[in-house]
C-alpha positions as CSV (number, residue, x, y, z in Angstrom):
1,M,-5.6,9.1,-1.8
2,A,-3.5,6.2,-0.4
3,Y,-6.0,3.8,-1.8
4,D,-6.0,5.5,-5.2
5,A,-2.2,5.3,-5.3
6,N,-2.1,1.7,-4.4
7,G,-4.8,0.9,-6.9
8,A,-2.9,2.8,-9.6
9,M,0.3,0.9,-8.7
10,E,-1.5,-2.5,-8.9
11,M,-3.0,-1.5,-12.3
12,R,0.4,-0.6,-13.6
13,F,1.9,-3.9,-12.4
14,L,-1.0,-5.8,-14.0
15,Y,-0.6,-4.0,-17.3
16,L,3.1,-4.6,-17.2
17,Y,2.3,-8.3,-17.4
18,V,0.2,-7.6,-20.5
19,V,3.1,-5.8,-22.2
20,V,5.5,-8.6,-21.4
21,F,3.0,-11.3,-22.5
22,V,2.4,-9.6,-25.9
23,S,6.1,-8.9,-26.4
24,G,7.1,-12.5,-25.7
25,G,4.4,-13.6,-28.2
26,A,5.7,-11.2,-30.8
27,V,9.2,-12.8,-30.6
28,L,8.0,-16.3,-31.5
29,S,5.5,-15.1,-34.1
30,L,8.2,-13.1,-35.8
31,E,10.6,-16.1,-35.9
32,I,8.0,-18.3,-37.5
33,L,6.9,-15.6,-39.9
34,G,10.5,-15.3,-41.0
35,T,10.5,-18.7,-42.6
36,R,7.5,-17.7,-44.8
37,I,8.9,-14.2,-45.6
38,L,12.3,-15.5,-46.7
39,G,11.3,-19.0,-47.7
40,P,9.9,-18.2,-51.2
41,F,13.2,-16.6,-52.1
42,Y,15.7,-18.9,-50.4
43,G,13.8,-22.1,-49.7
44,V,12.7,-23.3,-46.3
45,S,15.9,-25.2,-45.6
46,L,18.0,-26.2,-42.6
47,F,20.1,-23.1,-43.3
48,L,17.1,-20.8,-43.2
49,W,16.0,-22.2,-39.9
50,S,19.5,-22.0,-38.5
51,A,19.9,-18.4,-39.7
52,L,16.6,-17.3,-38.1
53,I,17.4,-19.1,-34.8
54,T,20.9,-17.5,-34.8
55,V,19.5,-14.0,-35.4
56,T,16.8,-14.5,-32.7
57,L,19.3,-15.7,-30.1
58,V,21.9,-13.0,-30.9
59,A,19.3,-10.2,-30.9
60,L,17.6,-11.4,-27.7
61,S,21.0,-11.8,-25.9
62,A,22.0,-8.3,-26.9
63,G,18.5,-7.0,-25.9
64,Y,18.8,-8.6,-22.5
65,A,22.2,-7.0,-21.8
66,L,21.2,-3.6,-23.2
67,G,17.7,-3.7,-21.5
68,G,19.3,-4.3,-18.1
69,R,21.7,-1.4,-18.5
70,Y,19.0,0.9,-19.8
71,A,16.8,0.1,-16.9
72,D,19.5,0.9,-14.4
73,R,19.6,4.5,-15.8
74,G,16.1,5.1,-14.5
75,A,13.1,2.9,-15.4
76,T,9.8,4.4,-16.4
77,M,6.7,3.0,-18.1
78,S,7.0,5.6,-20.9
79,R,10.5,4.4,-21.7
80,L,9.3,0.8,-21.7
81,Y,6.6,1.8,-24.1
82,A,9.2,3.4,-26.4
83,L,11.0,0.1,-26.7
84,V,7.9,-1.8,-27.6
85,A,6.8,1.0,-30.1
86,V,10.1,0.9,-31.9
87,A,9.8,-2.9,-32.3
88,G,6.3,-2.5,-33.5
89,L,7.2,0.2,-36.1
90,W,10.0,-1.9,-37.5
91,I,7.8,-5.0,-37.8
92,L,5.2,-2.8,-39.7
93,A,7.9,-1.8,-42.1
94,V,9.1,-5.4,-42.9
95,P,6.5,-6.1,-45.7
96,W,7.5,-2.9,-47.4
97,V,11.3,-3.3,-47.2
98,T,11.7,-7.0,-47.7
99,R,12.2,-6.8,-51.5
100,S,14.8,-4.1,-51.2
101,A,16.6,-6.1,-48.5
102,L,16.7,-9.2,-50.6
103,E,18.1,-7.3,-53.6
104,L,20.7,-5.7,-51.4
105,V,22.1,-9.1,-50.1
106,E,21.7,-11.0,-53.4
107,P,25.5,-10.6,-54.3
108,F,26.5,-12.4,-51.1
109,G,25.6,-15.9,-52.2
110,L,22.7,-17.9,-50.9
111,R,24.0,-19.0,-47.5
112,L,25.4,-15.6,-46.4
113,A,22.5,-13.8,-48.0
114,V,19.9,-15.5,-46.0
115,L,21.8,-14.8,-42.7
116,V,22.3,-11.1,-43.6
117,A,18.7,-10.7,-44.8
118,A,17.4,-12.2,-41.5
119,F,19.6,-9.8,-39.5
120,I,18.4,-6.8,-41.4
121,L,14.7,-7.6,-41.3
122,F,14.3,-9.2,-37.9
123,G,17.4,-8.4,-35.8
124,P,16.4,-4.8,-34.7
125,P,12.8,-5.6,-33.6
126,L,13.9,-8.8,-31.8
127,L,16.7,-6.7,-30.0
128,F,14.1,-4.2,-28.7
129,L,11.7,-6.9,-27.7
130,G,14.6,-8.6,-25.8
131,M,15.1,-5.4,-23.8
132,V,11.5,-5.6,-22.5
133,S,11.9,-8.3,-19.9
134,P,14.9,-7.0,-18.0
135,Y,13.4,-3.5,-18.1
136,A,10.1,-4.8,-16.8
137,I,11.8,-6.6,-14.0
138,R,13.4,-3.3,-12.9
139,L,10.0,-1.7,-12.9
140,R,8.3,-4.6,-11.1
141,A,10.8,-5.3,-8.4
142,S,10.1,-2.8,-5.6
143,S,12.8,-4.2,-3.4
144,L,15.6,-6.8,-3.4
145,D,13.4,-9.0,-1.3
146,V,11.1,-9.6,-4.3
147,V,13.4,-9.3,-7.3
148,G,13.7,-13.1,-7.7
149,R,9.9,-13.6,-7.7
150,A,9.4,-10.6,-10.0
151,A,11.9,-11.9,-12.5
152,G,10.5,-15.4,-12.4
153,N,6.9,-14.2,-12.9
154,L,7.8,-11.9,-15.8
155,Y,9.9,-14.4,-17.6
156,A,7.1,-17.0,-17.1
157,I,4.5,-14.6,-18.5
158,S,6.8,-13.8,-21.5
159,T,7.3,-17.6,-22.2
160,V,3.6,-18.3,-22.0
161,G,3.1,-15.5,-24.5
162,S,5.6,-17.2,-26.8
163,V,3.9,-20.5,-26.4
164,V,0.5,-19.1,-27.3
165,A,1.9,-17.2,-30.3
166,A,3.8,-20.2,-31.6
167,L,0.7,-22.4,-31.5
168,A,-1.6,-19.7,-32.9
169,T,0.8,-18.6,-35.7
170,G,1.7,-22.0,-37.0
171,F,-1.7,-23.8,-36.5
172,F,-4.2,-21.2,-37.3
173,L,-3.1,-17.7,-38.3
174,I,-0.7,-18.2,-41.2
175,P,-3.1,-20.4,-43.2
176,S,-6.1,-18.2,-42.5
177,V,-4.7,-14.7,-42.3
178,G,-1.7,-14.7,-44.6
179,I,1.9,-13.7,-44.0
180,T,1.8,-10.0,-44.8
181,R,-1.3,-9.3,-42.9
182,L,-0.1,-11.3,-39.9
183,T,3.2,-9.5,-39.9
184,I,1.4,-6.2,-39.9
185,F,-1.0,-7.4,-37.3
186,T,1.9,-8.3,-35.0
187,G,3.4,-4.8,-35.4
188,A,0.0,-3.2,-35.0
189,L,-0.7,-5.2,-31.8
190,L,2.5,-4.0,-30.2
191,L,1.6,-0.4,-31.1
192,A,-1.9,-0.9,-29.7
193,I,-0.5,-2.2,-26.4
194,V,1.6,0.9,-26.2
195,A,-1.3,3.2,-27.2
196,I,-3.5,1.7,-24.5
197,G,-0.8,2.2,-21.9
198,L,-0.2,5.8,-22.8
199,A,-3.9,6.5,-22.7
200,L,-4.2,4.9,-19.3
201,D,-1.5,7.3,-18.0
202,G,-4.0,10.1,-18.3
203,K,-1.5,12.7,-19.6
204,A,-2.5,14.8,-22.6
205,R,0.9,14.2,-24.3
206,G,0.5,10.5,-23.9
207,R,-3.0,10.5,-25.3
208,W,-1.8,12.4,-28.4
209,A,1.0,9.8,-28.8
210,A,-1.5,7.0,-28.5
211,L,-3.7,8.5,-31.2
212,A,-0.6,8.8,-33.5
213,L,0.3,5.1,-32.9
214,V,-3.2,4.0,-33.6
215,A,-3.2,6.0,-36.9
216,I,0.1,4.5,-38.0
217,A,-1.1,1.0,-37.3
218,T,-4.4,1.5,-39.1
219,A,-2.8,3.1,-42.1
220,S,-0.3,0.2,-42.4
221,S,-3.1,-2.3,-42.2
222,L,-5.1,-0.6,-44.9
223,L,-2.2,-0.1,-47.2
224,S,-0.9,-3.6,-46.9
225,P,1.5,-4.6,-49.7
226,A,0.3,-8.2,-49.5
227,A,0.8,-10.3,-52.6
228,A,-2.4,-10.8,-54.4
229,P,-3.4,-12.6,-57.6
230,D,-2.7,-10.4,-60.7
231,P,-3.4,-12.4,-63.8
232,A,-2.2,-9.5,-66.0
233,A,1.3,-9.9,-64.4
234,G,1.1,-13.7,-64.4
235,L,0.4,-14.3,-60.7
236,I,-2.7,-16.4,-60.8
237,A,-3.0,-17.5,-57.2
238,V,-1.3,-17.2,-53.8
239,R,-2.2,-19.5,-50.9
240,Q,-0.8,-20.0,-47.5
241,S,-1.0,-23.5,-46.0
242,P,0.2,-25.0,-42.8
243,Y,3.2,-26.3,-44.7
244,A,4.2,-23.8,-47.3
245,E,3.4,-20.7,-49.4
246,I,1.9,-21.9,-52.7
247,R,1.8,-19.8,-55.9
248,V,0.4,-20.4,-59.4
249,V,2.2,-18.4,-62.1
250,D,1.6,-18.1,-65.8
251,L,4.8,-17.3,-67.8
252,D,5.6,-17.7,-71.5
253,G,2.5,-19.8,-72.2
254,H,3.2,-22.2,-69.3
255,R,1.6,-22.6,-65.9
256,H,3.9,-23.1,-63.0
257,L,3.2,-24.4,-59.5
258,L,5.7,-22.9,-56.9
259,I,5.9,-24.2,-53.4
260,D,8.0,-22.0,-51.2
261,G,9.5,-20.5,-54.3
262,G,10.5,-23.8,-55.9
263,V,9.0,-25.0,-59.1
264,H,7.1,-28.3,-58.8
265,T,5.0,-28.4,-61.9
266,I,5.1,-26.9,-65.4
267,T,2.2,-27.5,-67.8
268,E,0.5,-26.1,-70.8
269,P,-2.9,-24.6,-69.7
270,G,-5.8,-26.3,-71.3
271,S,-4.2,-29.5,-72.4
272,W,-2.4,-29.8,-69.0
273,R,0.4,-31.7,-70.7
274,S,3.5,-31.5,-68.5
275,T,6.6,-29.8,-70.1
276,Y,8.8,-30.7,-67.2
277,P,11.4,-33.2,-68.7
278,Y,11.5,-35.5,-65.6
279,T,7.8,-36.4,-65.8
280,A,8.4,-38.0,-69.2
281,V,11.2,-40.1,-67.6
282,V,8.9,-41.1,-64.7
283,D,6.4,-42.2,-67.4
284,L,9.0,-44.8,-68.5
285,S,8.0,-46.9,-65.6
286,R,4.9,-47.9,-67.4
287,H,7.0,-49.4,-70.2
288,F,8.2,-52.2,-67.9
289,F,4.7,-53.7,-67.8
290,A,2.7,-55.3,-70.5
291,S,-0.6,-53.9,-69.2
292,P,-1.8,-51.1,-66.9
293,G,-1.7,-51.8,-63.1
294,G,-1.8,-49.9,-59.9
295,A,0.4,-46.9,-59.2
296,L,1.0,-44.9,-56.0
297,L,2.5,-41.4,-56.2
298,I,4.0,-39.9,-53.0
299,G,3.8,-36.2,-53.6
300,L,1.0,-34.7,-55.8
301,G,2.3,-31.4,-57.1
302,G,0.1,-30.2,-59.8
303,G,-1.1,-33.7,-60.6
304,S,0.8,-34.1,-63.9
305,V,2.0,-37.6,-63.2
306,V,-1.4,-38.7,-61.9
307,K,-3.0,-37.5,-65.1
308,R,-0.5,-39.2,-67.3
309,F,-0.9,-42.6,-65.6
310,A,-4.7,-42.3,-65.5
311,H,-4.8,-41.4,-69.2
312,E,-3.0,-44.7,-69.9
313,G,-5.6,-46.7,-68.0
314,W,-3.7,-47.2,-64.7
315,N,-5.5,-47.2,-61.3
316,V,-3.8,-44.3,-59.5
317,E,-3.6,-43.2,-55.9
318,A,-1.6,-40.2,-54.7
319,V,-0.5,-39.2,-51.2
320,E,-0.1,-35.5,-50.4
321,I,0.4,-34.1,-47.0
322,D,-0.8,-30.5,-47.9
323,P,-4.5,-30.1,-48.5
324,V,-4.0,-26.8,-50.2
325,V,-1.8,-28.4,-52.8
326,V,-4.7,-30.8,-53.6
327,D,-7.0,-27.8,-54.0
328,I,-4.6,-26.0,-56.2
329,A,-4.1,-29.0,-58.4
330,T,-7.9,-29.3,-58.9
331,E,-8.6,-25.6,-59.4
332,Y,-5.6,-24.6,-61.5
333,F,-4.1,-27.7,-63.1
334,G,-7.1,-29.6,-64.3
335,L,-6.9,-32.6,-61.9
336,E,-10.2,-34.4,-61.9
337,A,-11.5,-36.7,-59.2
338,E,-11.9,-39.7,-61.5
339,E,-8.2,-39.6,-62.5
340,G,-7.0,-40.8,-59.1
341,T,-7.7,-41.1,-55.4
342,V,-5.8,-38.5,-53.3
343,H,-5.0,-39.3,-49.7
344,V,-4.2,-36.2,-47.6
345,V,-1.6,-37.6,-45.2
346,D,2.1,-38.0,-44.8
347,G,3.5,-40.5,-47.3
348,R,5.3,-42.7,-44.8
349,R,2.4,-42.7,-42.4
350,F,0.1,-43.7,-45.3
351,L,2.3,-46.7,-46.0
352,T,2.1,-47.9,-42.4
353,T,-1.8,-47.9,-42.6
354,T,-2.4,-49.6,-45.9
355,S,-2.0,-53.2,-47.0
356,R,-2.3,-52.6,-50.7
357,L,0.4,-53.6,-53.2
358,Y,1.3,-51.5,-56.2
359,D,3.1,-52.2,-59.5
360,V,4.7,-48.7,-59.5
361,I,5.4,-46.4,-56.6
362,V,6.8,-43.0,-57.5
363,M,8.4,-40.7,-54.9
364,D,8.1,-37.1,-56.1
365,A,7.9,-35.5,-52.7
366,F,10.2,-32.6,-52.8
367,G,9.9,-30.0,-50.1
368,S,11.3,-26.5,-50.6
369,G,14.7,-27.7,-51.5
370,S,15.0,-31.5,-50.9
371,I,13.1,-34.7,-50.3
372,P,11.8,-34.7,-46.7
373,F,14.5,-36.7,-44.9
374,H,12.2,-39.2,-43.3
375,L,11.1,-40.4,-46.7
376,A,14.6,-41.1,-47.9
377,T,16.0,-43.7,-45.5
378,V,16.7,-47.4,-45.3
379,E,13.6,-47.8,-43.1
380,S,11.4,-45.8,-45.4
381,F,12.6,-47.7,-48.5
382,G,12.0,-51.0,-46.7
383,L,8.4,-49.9,-46.1
384,I,8.0,-49.0,-49.7
385,E,9.5,-52.3,-51.0
386,S,7.0,-54.2,-48.8
387,H,4.1,-52.4,-50.7
388,L,5.4,-53.4,-54.2
389,D,3.8,-56.3,-56.0
390,E,6.1,-59.0,-57.5
391,G,8.2,-57.3,-60.2
392,G,7.1,-53.9,-59.0
393,V,9.2,-50.7,-59.7
394,F,10.0,-47.9,-57.3
395,V,11.0,-44.5,-58.9
396,V,12.6,-41.7,-57.0
397,N,12.9,-38.2,-58.5
398,L,16.1,-36.4,-57.4
399,E,17.4,-32.9,-58.1
400,S,21.2,-33.0,-58.3
401,N,24.3,-31.1,-59.4
402,G,25.3,-33.6,-62.2
403,W,24.5,-37.2,-62.8
404,E,27.1,-38.5,-60.2
405,D,26.2,-36.1,-57.5
406,R,26.8,-37.3,-53.9
407,I,23.0,-37.5,-53.4
408,V,22.6,-39.8,-56.4
409,R,25.3,-42.1,-55.1
410,S,24.1,-42.1,-51.5
411,M,20.4,-42.7,-52.4
412,S,21.5,-45.5,-54.7
413,A,23.4,-47.1,-51.9
414,T,20.4,-46.8,-49.6
415,L,18.1,-48.3,-52.1
416,A,20.5,-51.2,-52.7
417,K,19.8,-52.3,-49.1
418,H,16.3,-53.4,-50.2
419,F,16.4,-53.7,-54.0
420,D,18.6,-56.0,-56.1
421,Y,18.6,-53.7,-59.1
422,V,19.1,-49.9,-59.0
423,V,19.6,-47.8,-62.2
424,A,19.8,-44.1,-62.7
425,L,18.2,-42.3,-65.7
426,P,19.2,-38.6,-66.3
427,A,16.5,-36.1,-67.3
428,H,19.0,-33.4,-68.3
429,R,21.7,-33.6,-70.9
430,S,24.7,-32.2,-69.0
431,P,26.4,-34.8,-66.7
432,T,27.9,-31.9,-64.6
433,E,25.1,-29.4,-64.3
434,L,21.9,-29.0,-62.2
435,G,19.0,-31.1,-63.3
436,N,16.9,-34.2,-62.4
437,V,18.1,-37.7,-62.1
438,L,15.6,-40.5,-61.5
439,L,16.5,-43.7,-59.7
440,F,14.6,-46.9,-60.7
441,A,14.7,-49.7,-58.2
442,S,13.3,-53.2,-58.4
443,Q,13.9,-56.8,-57.5
444,R,14.2,-57.7,-61.2
445,E,16.4,-56.3,-63.9
446,L,14.4,-53.7,-65.8
447,S,13.9,-54.2,-69.5
448,L,11.3,-52.6,-71.7
449,V,8.2,-54.6,-72.4
450,Q,6.6,-51.8,-74.4
451,D,8.9,-50.3,-77.0
452,L,9.6,-46.6,-76.8
453,Q,8.1,-44.6,-79.7
454,R,10.8,-43.3,-82.0
455,D,9.0,-40.1,-82.9
456,L,11.7,-37.6,-82.4
457,A,9.4,-34.7,-83.1
458,R,7.7,-35.3,-79.8
459,R,9.5,-33.8,-76.8
460,E,8.2,-36.5,-74.5
461,D,9.6,-39.3,-76.7
462,R,13.0,-37.5,-77.0
463,F,13.3,-37.2,-73.2
464,K,12.4,-40.9,-72.7
465,I,14.8,-42.1,-75.4
466,F,17.6,-39.9,-74.1
467,A,17.1,-41.1,-70.5
468,W,16.9,-44.8,-71.4
469,D,19.9,-44.6,-73.7
470,N,22.0,-42.9,-71.0
471,R,21.0,-45.1,-68.1
472,F,23.8,-46.0,-65.7
473,I,24.4,-47.8,-62.4
474,P,25.7,-45.2,-60.0
475,E,29.0,-45.8,-58.2
476,S,27.8,-46.3,-54.7
477,A,30.9,-47.9,-53.1
478,G,31.7,-45.9,-50.0
479,A,28.6,-43.8,-50.3
480,D,26.7,-43.0,-47.1
481,V,23.6,-45.1,-46.4
482,L,20.8,-42.9,-45.1
483,T,19.0,-43.9,-42.0
484,D,16.4,-42.5,-39.6
485,D,19.3,-42.0,-37.2
486,R,21.7,-40.4,-39.5
487,N,20.5,-38.5,-42.6
488,P,22.5,-35.4,-43.8
489,L,20.2,-35.0,-46.9
490,D,19.3,-31.5,-45.9
491,L,22.9,-30.4,-45.7
492,W,23.8,-32.0,-49.1
493,S,20.7,-30.5,-50.7
494,E,21.8,-27.0,-49.8
495,A,24.4,-26.9,-52.5
496,I,21.8,-28.0,-55.0
497,N,19.3,-25.5,-53.6
498,R,21.8,-22.6,-54.0
499,V,22.3,-23.3,-57.7
500,A,18.6,-24.0,-58.2
501,R,17.6,-20.7,-56.6
502,D,20.0,-18.7,-58.8
503,D,18.5,-20.3,-61.9
504,L,15.0,-19.7,-60.5
505,H,15.7,-16.0,-59.9
506,S,17.0,-15.6,-63.4
507,Y,14.0,-17.5,-64.9
508,F,11.5,-15.2,-63.0
509,E,13.6,-12.1,-63.3
510,D,10.5,-9.9,-63.9
511,G,9.5,-10.7,-60.3
512,V,6.1,-12.1,-61.1
513,S,6.6,-15.1,-58.8
514,W,7.6,-13.1,-55.7
């Protein structure tokens, strides 16, 4: 009997490590999943990451404190299983309650809303998971002589679980499994760990509880509310990539490409003609050359700009870091291989590996809410300038709150470090409201070689004429110059993102994009 008791004790200790390992993994998995659950609604911005990290640290800190106190009241394996089970059940509920939570916090404004939504959805399960480690230490430490070793081993196992989950979630599971299914799998795995532990106890009541938990996890998996293509409702495709959630939405006779909830392309299905005003302004860059040349586009989107340049006889290359975006552009936006060569790589990295010169380089590389900061610095613009042929033109697409937004002035000041001539062309009529402003930079003063068509019946011509007639040199005196060392672009973009998300939610008020 003594051998059996010792064997049971060792088995319990061994399984305790399994519980702690899985719980630690669930913490990091949930934190990463939070960016994809909330990102399509709020944008994957610096503030979203800050909110999720804040919620995680606050919840874990509270969990550590409460878990220690709970353990001192009498630690048992069944009570530990209860903590893990509550966390698992809450995580299982997240896909079902997300929409209601987002609607509840909508009046708070973007910045506060993302923080409150993160607390509602992820705070409780993270708190219960935080209680696991101190509770497990109380169970494992048989005497004061080994409490330090027990604590060290258990925290190490928990951290290893977090490392494994972080790598698996970000590198493999999100792109291949999807957000909703992975969320449900995380909750179901926690319940499965509890169910196995209860079954190993050998008590009838524990076995019935184990069966109940397995049934709940199975039902949740089978009844998953995962977003799926529904052409009748306008949702044509939903894809998860290592970089973003990507959706294709048909609405009011137009096809939209949404990346993390932000609109990147608007076209007319069939003709694939872009109806996004800024693309017509980008096309103005062709009019500074007497004949077609070579163009490089940093950021593919749906391929509208590539198609336009290719149609006019230009030799086009595009750089796109996300392979899923390339697939979507081909499958749903009519991009054809002969229209341009697409390099699947980061834009700045591509420029360090090629020696080719271009007549036009266009940066249209918006992330969820702003240009990736490493592409918008003195160092990056110097690299771009070195790849422009003599008389070449560099075009940067910006989203801004008005024509003279801080971002417009700062980007102009940064461009001026490498280019003699920088001019801004607005793609929206109001000088004080949200819209696109395009910066054209060159070593020569830009003048039209090809006249603009004066067919005011064509929307494209109207956009071009308006932008050119309202061109201006931004006031960049005193504006911040962006560098690799100091670049607050993400912070400045948040104010723009807040307005853009409000407009976006109104535009898709029927919910088809979410």
